[in-house]
Structures are given as C-alpha cells and as structure tokens.
C-alpha positions, 0 to 999 in steps of 0.5 A: 456183480456178486450175487448174494443172499442174507444167510444169517441162518439156514439149513443145508446138508443136515446142518443148521448153520449161521455166519458170524464175525470171527473171535479170538476164541475161534483161532485155534479151531480156524488154524485146525481147519486151515491145516486140514485144507492146505499144505502150508497151514497157518498157526493159531498165532497167525490167524490171531494176528490176522484178526487183531490186524483187522482183517475181515474174518467170518466164521461159519458155525453149526448149532449143536446140542452143546453149542456152536461148532465152527465148520468153516471160515473166510478171511480177507485183507482190505486196503482202500476199497480193494479186498483179497480173499486170503482163504476160505476153508471148510472142515473136511466133514462138512465139505460137499454139503453146499456150505461154501456158497452161503459162507462166501456170499456172507463174507462178501457182504461183510467185506462190502460193509467194511468198505470193499468195492472189489474182491480178488482171489487166486485159485489153482486152475485145476480146482474145479469145485472152487472155480464153480463156486467162484464163477457161480457167485459172479467172479470172473477171471482177470489173469493167470500166474504161471507155475504159482502152485507147486504140483504133487511130488514129481509133477509140474507146477500149476497155474493160478487163476486170478479172479475178481468180483464187483461188490459195489452193488451190494447194500452195505447196510448191516442186517440184524434179524 
C-alpha cells in the first residue's frame, strides 16, 4: 500500500513548498522542467493537451517573495480505476532536497480522489534515486521491459522496470486546510 501524508504545505531543503492542481498558465514552465529532465521533451502544447484531456496533474510550487515558483510536477493518465504515472520531474535546482516524495505522495492522493485504485509506472533499471523513491512509497516491481530505454551513444539499451502501487487504502476525501 502506498504510504502518504497530506503535504499541503511543508518546509523541505530550504524551500517552503505546496502542492496544487496544474493550470493552463503552468504549461510553459512544466514543459521547461520536463525538457531539463528527459531526452525526449514535451512541448508546452503537449502538456496543455494533457491538462485539457483531464489527466491528473499536480504541480509543486515554492513560495517566493514575488509569488509562486513552479519547482516540479507529476502527471498521470487514469482509465477505469487504473492510473499510469506518465512523468514526475523536478527543476534541476531543487533536486536532491527531498521534494519528490511529498510530490508523489500528494499526486497519488489526487489520483485516488479521481477514482484511481492502482498506480503504475516505468523506470530505468539503473535509476537508483527513482527506484528508492518508488519503493519507499510502496511501489513493487511487477515486470521488466527488455531494452526499453536507449543507452548513451554506443552503449546498450537499458531495461525498464514496471512497478505498481495499490491506492485503494487511501482516503479519497478531499482535504482543505
């Protein structure tokens, strides 16, 4: 079962952060964060389409003197109780500060509120930080996709691990505090 806590606002790694639903006005920033995190970057238009297509999108923001600064996000697709985590990404400047765990925990809660009972994902077998995050939140390995991810130029392709978390034990009641 996925372990969670309500991370509406907290102080981690020197940043006061909060989680909120994604907005159309966030799409350019989300595309920039995605581009800094993955070789195949999503465009602003692709992120916008996901938001309009009712994907579950949660945005992590830090509070600054001039307002919110988006520092990360998670996007899942939900169909008939099964959700797939399409991506989770943090701004490079905020990585390593413990912000991914509360973001993913809050995202799982959003998926549950939207009707999700399970959450699936794929991760490169050699991505130790991501594997530690996922396992720490109750995901378990359910399969392997041989040669799914391209390797560095001249290197062999890498396997993807498929993982699953049971969300059915999460309380789907929205919290407002």
